[in-house]
C-alpha positions in Angstrom: 70.5 -142.9 -47.8 72.6 -143.1 -44.6 71.5 -145.7 -42.1 70.7 -143.7 -38.8 69.0 -146.5 -37.0 71.7 -146.9 -34.4 71.8 -143.1 -33.6 70.1 -141.7 -30.5 67.3 -139.3 -30.8 68.4 -135.8 -29.6 67.1 -132.3 -29.7 68.4 -130.6 -32.9 68.0 -127.2 -34.4 69.3 -125.4 -37.5 69.1 -121.8 -38.7 69.5 -120.7 -42.3 69.4 -117.3 -43.8 69.0 -115.7 -47.3 69.2 -112.1 -48.4 67.2 -110.6 -51.3 68.3 -107.3 -52.9 65.6 -105.1 -54.5 64.8 -101.4 -55.0 63.7 -99.4 -52.0 60.2 -98.9 -53.6 59.8 -102.7 -54.0 60.9 -103.3 -50.4 58.5 -100.7 -49.2 55.6 -102.4 -51.0 56.6 -105.7 -49.4 56.9 -104.2 -45.9 53.5 -102.4 -46.2 51.8 -105.5 -47.6 50.5 -103.8 -50.8 52.4 -105.7 -53.5 50.2 -106.7 -56.5 49.9 -110.3 -55.2 49.1 -109.2 -51.7 50.8 -110.0 -48.4 54.3 -111.1 -49.5 55.7 -111.8 -46.1 52.7 -113.8 -44.9 52.6 -116.0 -48.0 56.4 -116.4 -48.0 56.3 -117.5 -44.3 53.7 -120.1 -45.0 55.7 -121.3 -48.1 58.8 -121.7 -46.0 57.0 -123.7 -43.3 55.5 -126.0 -45.9 58.9 -126.4 -47.7 60.6 -127.5 -44.4 58.0 -130.2 -44.0 58.4 -131.4 -47.6 62.2 -131.4 -47.7 62.5 -135.2 -48.1 60.2 -135.0 -51.1 62.5 -132.5 -52.8 66.0 -133.6 -51.7 66.5 -137.3 -52.6 68.6 -138.6 -49.7 67.0 -136.6 -46.9 65.4 -138.6 -44.1 61.8 -137.7 -43.2 61.9 -136.1 -39.8 59.5 -135.3 -37.1 59.8 -131.5 -37.2 58.7 -130.0 -33.9 58.9 -126.3 -34.9 59.6 -124.0 -37.9 59.9 -120.2 -37.6 60.4 -118.0 -40.7 61.2 -114.4 -40.0 62.0 -111.3 -42.1 64.2 -108.3 -41.5 63.9 -105.5 -44.0 66.7 -102.9 -44.4 65.1 -100.1 -46.6 68.3 -98.1 -46.7 70.1 -100.9 -48.4 67.2 -102.3 -50.3 67.6 -105.7 -48.6 65.3 -108.2 -47.1 66.8 -110.9 -44.9 64.9 -114.1 -44.5 65.7 -116.5 -41.7 64.4 -120.0 -41.0 64.8 -121.9 -37.7 63.8 -125.5 -37.7 63.7 -127.8 -34.6 63.3 -131.6 -34.1 63.9 -134.4 -31.7 65.2 -137.1 -34.0 68.2 -139.1 -35.2 69.6 -136.7 -37.7 69.8 -132.9 -38.1 67.5 -130.4 -39.7 70.0 -128.3 -41.7 68.5 -129.3 -45.0 65.0 -128.4 -43.8 66.2 -125.0 -42.6 67.9 -124.3 -46.0 64.9 -125.5 -48.0 62.6 -123.4 -45.9 64.6 -120.2 -46.4 65.2 -120.9 -50.1 61.5 -121.4 -50.8 60.5 -118.4 -48.7 63.0 -116.3 -50.7 61.8 -117.6 -54.0 58.2 -116.9 -52.9 59.2 -113.3 -52.2 60.6 -113.1 -55.7 57.5 -114.6 -57.3 55.3 -112.1 -55.5 57.2 -109.0 -56.4 58.3 -109.8 -60.0 55.5 -107.7 -61.3 57.1 -104.7 -59.5 60.7 -105.6 -60.3 62.2 -108.4 -62.3 65.8 -107.7 -61.1 65.4 -108.8 -57.5 68.2 -111.1 -56.6 68.9 -113.7 -53.9 72.5 -112.8 -53.1 73.2 -115.1 -50.1 71.8 -118.3 -48.8 73.5 -120.4 -46.2 73.4 -122.3 -43.0 74.0 -119.9 -40.0 73.9 -122.3 -37.1 73.2 -125.9 -36.1 72.7 -127.2 -32.6 72.7 -130.8 -31.4 73.7 -134.2 -32.6 77.1 -135.9 -32.5 79.0 -132.9 -33.9 77.5 -130.5 -31.4 77.1 -126.8 -31.9 78.3 -125.0 -35.0 78.0 -121.4 -35.9 79.1 -119.5 -39.0 81.7 -116.9 -38.1 
């Protein structure tokens, strides 16, 4: 684990995104909240928030951080059969929250899969990555 004791506490934020591909019918069930396991987006949102808070328990060299905010949002595109999941994590601490945002979005996407697999086993998570990070020594970074 990297020693961050000499670093200053600063406001930091990270945004990660994942995209799931599924049939239009499955996405419609997700959007309407009538999948066999219930409210897919509500459960996935909660799973993502909990995952962000548990990141140091899952990723061996991550520092435990004082997370000040986690937002998990969803954007369905029924025409394409895609659901975009985005996680935004904030802290005031000595190291960034990129891993927390990535963990939140990954677990939220996996939760969506778990909740719709009875409807469609072929749902895929096709993209997962960091979109933006703000704060810290390296400053502002945005995927182009």
